[in-house]
C-alpha positions in Angstrom: 14.7 37.1 56.5 13.1 34.9 53.9 15.0 34.1 50.7 14.0 35.8 47.6 12.6 33.6 44.9 13.3 34.7 41.4 10.9 33.4 38.8 12.3 33.3 35.3 9.5 33.8 32.7 10.3 32.3 29.3 10.5 34.8 26.5 7.7 34.6 24.0 9.7 36.4 21.3 11.2 33.3 19.6 7.8 31.6 19.4 6.1 34.7 18.2 8.7 35.2 15.5 8.5 31.5 14.4 4.7 31.6 14.0 4.8 34.1 11.0 7.5 32.0 9.3 5.4 28.8 9.6 2.4 30.7 8.4 4.2 32.1 5.4 5.7 28.7 4.5 2.2 27.2 4.8 0.7 29.8 2.4 3.6 29.3 0.0 3.0 25.6 0.0 -0.7 25.9 -0.8 0.1 28.5 -3.5 2.7 26.1 -5.0 0.2 23.3 -5.0 -2.5 25.4 -6.8 0.1 26.5 -9.4 1.1 22.9 -10.0 -2.6 21.8 -10.4 -3.2 24.7 -12.8 -0.1 23.7 -14.9 -1.2 20.1 -15.0 -4.8 20.9 -16.2 -4.0 20.7 -19.9 -1.7 17.7 -19.6 -4.3 15.8 -17.7 -6.9 16.6 -20.4 -9.4 17.8 -17.7 -12.8 18.2 -19.3 -15.3 18.4 -16.4 -18.1 20.1 -18.4 -18.3 17.1 -20.7 -19.6 15.1 -17.8 -22.6 17.4 -17.7 -23.0 17.6 -21.4 -22.9 13.8 -21.9 -24.9 13.0 -18.7 -27.7 11.5 -20.8 -25.4 9.0 -22.4 -23.7 8.2 -19.1 -27.1 7.5 -17.5 -28.1 5.2 -20.4 -24.8 3.4 -20.1 -25.2 3.0 -16.3 -28.7 1.7 -16.6 -27.4 -1.3 -18.6 -25.6 -2.6 -15.5 -28.8 -3.2 -13.6 -30.2 -5.5 -12.5 -27.0 -7.5 -12.1 -27.0 -11.0 -13.6 -25.9 -13.7 -11.1 -26.7 -16.6 -13.4 -23.1 -17.9 -13.2 -22.5 -17.0 -9.6 -20.8 -20.3 -8.8 -18.1 -19.7 -11.4 -17.7 -16.1 -10.2 -17.2 -17.3 -6.6 -14.7 -19.9 -7.7 -12.6 -17.4 -9.5 -12.9 -15.0 -6.6 -11.5 -17.7 -4.3 -8.6 -18.1 -6.8 -8.1 -14.3 -6.6 -7.9 -14.5 -2.8 -5.4 -17.3 -3.1 -3.2 -15.2 -5.5 -3.3 -12.3 -3.1 -2.5 -14.5 -0.1 0.5 -16.2 -1.6 1.8 -12.9 -3.1 1.6 -11.2 0.3 3.1 -14.1 2.2 6.1 -14.4 -0.1 6.5 -10.6 0.1 6.5 -10.6 3.9 9.2 -13.3 4.0 11.3 -11.4 1.6 10.7 -7.9 3.0 11.8 -8.8 6.6 15.6 -9.2 5.8 15.5 -6.5 3.2 14.0 -4.1 5.7 16.7 -4.8 8.2 19.3 -4.3 5.5 17.7 -1.0 4.6 17.5 0.5 8.1 20.0 3.3 8.8 20.1 2.4 12.5 21.0 -1.2 11.8 23.6 -1.2 9.0 26.1 1.3 7.5 25.1 3.6 4.6 27.0 1.6 2.0 24.5 -1.3 2.7 21.2 0.5 3.3 21.5 2.9 0.4 21.7 0.2 -2.4 19.0 -1.8 -0.6 16.7 1.3 -0.7 17.3 1.8 -4.4 16.5 -1.9 -5.0 13.2 -1.4 -3.1 12.5 1.7 -5.1 12.9 -0.3 -8.3 10.3 -2.9 -7.1 7.8 -0.2 -6.1 8.3 1.9 -9.2 6.8 -0.7 -11.6 3.1 -1.4 -11.3 1.8 -4.9 -10.6 0.1 -4.9 -14.0 3.4 -4.4 -15.8 5.0 -7.2 -13.7 2.1 -9.4 -14.5 2.5 -8.9 -18.2 6.2 -9.7 -17.9 5.6 -12.9 -15.9 2.8 -14.1 -18.2 5.4 -14.1 -21.0 8.0 -15.8 -18.7 5.9 -18.5 -17.0 2.7 -18.6 -19.1 -0.9 -17.7 -18.4 -2.4 -18.5 -15.0 -2.4 -17.5 -11.4 1.3 -18.2 -10.8 2.1 -15.1 -13.0 -0.2 -13.1 -10.7 1.5 -14.4 -7.6 5.0 -13.4 -8.9 3.8 -10.0 -9.9 2.3 -9.2 -6.5 5.3 -10.7 -4.7 7.8 -8.4 -6.4 5.8 -5.2 -6.1 4.6 -5.9 -2.6 8.1 -6.7 -1.4 9.3 -3.2 -2.4 6.3 -1.6 -0.5 6.5 -3.7 2.6 10.3 -3.5 2.9 10.1 0.3 2.9 7.4 0.3 5.5 9.2 -2.2 7.6 12.5 -0.3 7.4 10.8 2.9 8.5 9.3 1.1 11.5 12.7 -0.2 12.4 14.3 3.3 12.2 11.6 4.6 14.6 12.3 2.2 17.4 13.4 3.2 20.9 17.2 2.5 20.9 17.4 2.0 24.7 16.4 -1.7 24.7 18.9 -2.4 21.9 21.6 -0.6 23.8 20.8 -2.6 27.0 21.1 -5.9 25.1 24.3 -4.7 23.5 25.8 -3.9 26.9 25.5 -7.5 27.9 27.9 -8.5 25.1 25.1 -10.0 22.9 25.6 -10.5 19.2 24.0 -8.3 16.5 21.5 -11.2 15.8 20.4 -11.2 19.4 20.0 -7.4 19.3 17.6 -7.7 16.4 15.7 -10.7 17.8 15.3 -9.4 21.3 15.6 -5.6 20.9 14.2 -4.7 17.5 11.6 -7.3 16.5 9.5 -7.1 19.7 9.1 -3.3 19.1 8.1 -3.5 15.4 6.2 -6.8 15.2 2.7 -5.3 15.8 3.3 -2.6 13.2 4.7 -5.1 10.7 1.7 -7.3 11.1 -0.6 -4.3 10.6 1.3 -3.3 7.4 1.1 -6.9 6.1 -2.7 -7.1 6.7 -3.2 -3.8 4.9 -1.1 -4.9 1.9 -3.1 -8.2 1.8 -6.3 -6.1 1.4 -4.6 -4.0 -1.3 -3.4 -7.2 -3.1 -6.9 -8.6 -3.2 -7.8 -5.6 -5.3 -4.6 -5.8 -7.3 -5.1 -9.5 -8.0 -8.5 -8.7 -9.5 -6.8 -6.4 -11.9 -3.7 -8.4 -12.9 -6.1 -11.2 -14.1 -7.1 -8.9 -17.0 -3.7 -9.6 -18.6 -4.0 -13.4 -18.1 -2.6 -13.7 -14.6 -5.6 -15.8 -13.4 -8.5 -15.1 -11.0 -11.7 -13.2 -11.4 -9.9 -10.5 -13.4 -9.9 -12.9 -16.4 -13.7 -13.3 -16.1 -14.2 -9.6 -15.7 -12.1 -8.8 -18.8 -14.0 -11.3 -20.9 -17.5 -10.1 -20.0 -16.5 -6.4 -20.4 -15.2 -7.1 -23.9 -18.5 -8.9 -24.6 -20.5 -5.9 -23.5 -22.2 -8.0 -20.8 -22.8 -5.2 -18.4 -25.3 -7.0 -16.1 -22.7 -9.8 -15.6 -20.0 -7.1 -15.1 -22.1 -5.6 -12.3 -22.5 -9.0 -10.7 -18.7 -9.6 -10.7 -18.0 -6.1 -9.4 -20.4 -6.6 -6.5 -18.7 -9.9 -5.6 -15.3 -8.1 -5.6 -16.7 -5.2 -3.5 -18.3 -7.6 -0.9 -15.1 -9.7 -0.7 -12.8 -6.7 -0.2 -15.2 -5.1 2.3 -15.3 -8.4 4.4 -11.5 -8.7 4.4 -11.2 -5.0 5.3 -13.5 -5.4 8.3 -11.7 -8.6 9.5 -8.2 -7.1 9.1 -9.3 -3.9 10.8 -10.4 -5.9 13.9 -7.1 -7.7 13.9 -5.1 -4.5 13.6 -7.1 -2.9 16.4 -6.3 -5.9 18.6 -2.6 -5.9 17.8 -1.9 -2.2 18.1 
């Protein structure tokens, strides 16, 4: 007599009951978002019809930007190089600072009474925009690129430390546990168990923030923190729109080139 094989078929009832709950939650989320947007309409002073009504003036204004005037292109390029240098140093200092802060803000590395205060510190750095930091540092250290470097350093440290900490918290714990079982110290666990897992992602985040900081460095210069932002602010105040278009094109080309280069590097690393 052959043995009887009993096939247990999984019940579809729990999955079927969970589907309507997810659907209802999804619909409620969209409804809440629409209500929030409607409530924010007046506060945001939304006036879309004025774009159509004033389209003639907007077209006349836009026409003054063309053709762009590259007469002083050498000076523009020199200031763009300074902007790149500001972004590079601000990002480099932020990476160096963010690494230990990220480890101290990771819930799977340190106890709560350490990582919670560190996270609040990082929140403070991220909460204030680079422009505000730039204005503060211009008063503290004077006009020039150094104020821009300090502004990007503080803000980017908060951003990168959070991203780095999230990467650490998502690691596979088995390599760390294997190293711990050999009697290794906590430092060895981090160096040989944590860093090899997160390093590609950390580099990717750092490259992305460098791209972002190039754009930010172009803006902080408007408050006297050096770079092409100073030039851009002066020509905008002088209603030199053709020159403004030339500077904006240089910024766009520079940022696009950096984006393409960093995208290739990230693709190679990850």
